[in-house]
C-alpha positions in Angstrom: 11.7 25.4 -50.3 13.4 28.8 -50.2 11.3 29.9 -47.3 12.2 26.7 -45.4 15.9 27.1 -46.1 15.7 30.8 -45.0 14.1 29.8 -41.8 16.7 27.1 -41.1 19.5 29.6 -41.7 17.8 32.0 -39.4 17.7 29.4 -36.6 21.3 28.6 -37.1 22.4 32.2 -37.1 20.8 32.9 -33.7 23.2 30.6 -32.0 25.8 32.5 -29.9 28.8 31.5 -27.9 28.4 31.7 -24.1 31.3 33.5 -22.3 32.6 30.9 -20.0 33.9 33.3 -17.4 30.6 35.1 -17.1 28.8 31.7 -16.9 31.1 30.5 -14.0 30.5 33.8 -12.1 26.7 33.6 -12.6 26.4 29.9 -11.6 28.5 30.6 -8.4 26.3 33.5 -7.5 23.3 31.3 -8.1 24.6 28.7 -5.7 25.4 31.4 -3.1 21.9 33.0 -3.2 20.2 29.6 -3.2 22.2 28.6 -0.1 21.1 31.8 1.6 17.5 31.1 0.6 17.9 27.6 2.1 19.1 29.1 5.4 16.3 31.7 5.4 13.6 29.1 4.8 14.9 26.8 7.6 15.3 29.7 10.0 12.2 31.8 9.2 9.8 29.4 7.4 6.4 28.7 9.0 5.6 25.3 7.5 5.2 22.3 9.8 7.0 19.9 7.4 10.7 19.0 7.6 12.1 22.3 6.3 15.7 21.1 6.2 14.8 18.2 3.8 12.7 20.4 1.6 15.3 23.3 1.5 17.9 21.0 0.0 16.1 21.2 -3.3 16.6 25.0 -3.7 20.2 24.9 -4.7 19.6 22.2 -7.4 16.5 23.9 -8.7 18.2 27.3 -9.0 21.3 26.1 -10.6 19.4 23.8 -13.0 17.2 26.7 -14.0 20.2 29.0 -14.5 21.9 26.4 -16.7 18.8 25.9 -18.9 18.1 29.6 -19.4 21.8 30.3 -20.2 21.7 27.6 -22.9 18.3 28.3 -24.5 18.7 32.1 -24.5 21.6 31.8 -27.0 19.5 29.8 -29.6 16.0 30.3 -30.8 16.0 26.7 -31.9 16.8 25.5 -28.4 14.1 27.8 -27.0 11.5 26.2 -29.3 12.8 22.7 -28.3 12.5 23.6 -24.6 8.8 24.4 -25.2 8.3 21.0 -26.7 10.1 19.3 -23.9 8.1 21.0 -21.2 4.9 19.8 -22.9 6.0 16.3 -22.3 7.6 16.5 -18.9 5.4 16.6 -15.8 6.8 17.5 -12.4 4.8 16.1 -9.5 5.9 17.5 -6.2 4.2 17.0 -2.9 3.5 20.7 -2.1 1.4 20.7 1.0 1.5 24.4 2.1 1.5 27.6 0.0 4.7 28.8 1.6 6.6 25.9 0.1 5.5 26.9 -3.4 6.5 30.5 -2.7 10.1 29.5 -1.9 10.2 27.2 -4.9 9.2 30.2 -7.2 11.9 32.3 -5.5 14.6 29.6 -6.2 13.4 29.4 -9.8 13.5 33.3 -10.0 17.2 33.2 -8.9 18.1 30.8 -11.7 16.1 32.8 -14.3 17.8 36.1 -13.3 21.3 34.8 -13.5 20.6 32.7 -16.5 19.4 35.9 -18.3 22.6 37.7 -17.1 20.5 40.1 -15.0 23.0 39.9 -12.2 22.5 43.2 -10.4 18.7 43.1 -10.6 18.6 39.6 -9.4 20.8 40.3 -6.4 19.0 43.5 -5.4 15.5 41.9 -5.8 16.6 38.8 -3.8 17.9 41.0 -0.9 14.8 43.0 -0.8 12.5 39.9 -0.7 14.7 38.2 1.9 14.7 41.4 4.0 10.9 41.6 3.9 10.6 37.9 4.9 12.9 38.5 7.9 11.1 41.7 9.0 7.7 40.1 8.6 8.9 37.1 10.8 10.1 39.4 13.5 6.8 41.4 13.5 4.8 38.2 13.7 7.0 36.9 16.5 6.4 40.1 18.6 2.7 39.9 18.1 2.7 36.3 19.4 4.8 37.1 22.5 1.7 37.7 24.6 0.0 34.6 23.3 0.8 31.0 24.4 0.3 29.3 21.1 1.6 25.7 20.7 1.7 23.4 17.7 0.7 19.8 18.5 1.6 17.1 16.0 -0.1 13.7 16.5 1.1 10.8 14.5 1.0 7.0 14.2 3.3 4.7 12.2 1.9 2.2 9.7 -1.7 2.7 10.8 -4.6 5.1 10.9 -5.1 7.6 13.7 -8.2 7.5 15.8 -11.2 9.4 14.6 -10.2 13.1 13.9 -13.5 14.3 15.4 -12.7 12.5 18.7 -9.2 14.0 18.8 -10.5 17.5 18.0 -13.2 17.1 20.8 -10.6 16.3 23.4 -8.4 19.2 22.4 -11.3 21.6 22.3 -12.3 20.6 25.9 -8.7 21.1 27.1 -7.4 24.3 25.3 -8.7 27.8 24.9 -8.8 27.5 21.1 -8.0 24.8 18.6 -7.2 25.2 14.9 -6.7 22.2 12.6 -3.7 23.0 10.4 -2.7 19.9 8.5 -3.8 16.2 8.0 -1.6 13.6 6.2 -2.5 10.0 5.8 -0.3 7.5 3.9 0.3 3.7 4.3 3.5 4.5 6.3 2.3 7.4 8.4 -0.8 9.1 9.6 -0.3 12.6 11.0 -2.4 15.6 12.1 -1.3 19.0 13.3 -3.2 21.6 15.4 -2.4 25.1 16.6 -3.8 25.5 20.1 -3.9 28.3 22.6 -3.1 27.2 26.1 -3.6 28.7 29.5 -1.2 26.5 31.4 1.5 24.1 30.4 -0.1 21.4 32.5 -2.9 21.3 29.9 -0.5 19.6 27.4 0.0 16.7 29.7 -3.7 16.5 30.4 -4.4 16.4 26.6 -1.7 13.8 26.1 -3.2 11.4 28.6 -6.7 11.8 27.2 -5.5 11.2 23.7 -3.6 8.1 24.8 -6.8 6.6 26.0 -8.0 6.5 22.4 -4.8 4.8 21.3 -1.6 4.1 23.3 0.5 3.9 20.2 0.1 7.4 18.9 3.1 9.7 19.1 3.2 13.4 20.1 5.4 16.4 19.2 5.0 19.9 20.7 6.4 23.0 19.0 6.5 26.5 20.4 4.9 29.5 18.7 7.8 30.4 16.5 7.6 26.9 15.0 11.0 25.7 16.3 11.5 22.3 17.9 
């Protein structure tokens, strides 16, 4: 009984007041860095999905993480409660490409850093990571300047696409190289994406005509080699 009472007193004594001014500054800095991360992902990301839609979650994730860490770090009891809550809650997010997961981790890291009041370390680390991302993007872009690489996205609403092997066969006969990058099939949309190397722009029109022979209702989207529309 005495041991239980002592433990309860220990848990109660670990609770600390959170300085409101420091909290406001940190949560504002969290929002600013998350907004910068959103811009970087939209501008320099390499995923084929709708980057603008996905990037909207960064600010919410970072600020939510910061709030949670700020609260639980002041109380051992709340920290133990968080462990129990996380064993119940399951987050199911449609992560289709590794880069999406990397940016999610970075947005969580922003919230963790400011929530733990590691302001300077978080800002410096964030700036270093963002700088590396931007430099790597520029180097990748320069290496592709001499290559004519095009992303081809083929989709069809509320129905299945023609056989993927037939689509790949047509593209292989038309372009210098073909690389299947992504395939999504749902009840609302079927979509496949390829990275192809072309010799002449006229090949795009030729491939489009051949593919439309398989199905006149399929839609096309062509993206240049820096993955911008």
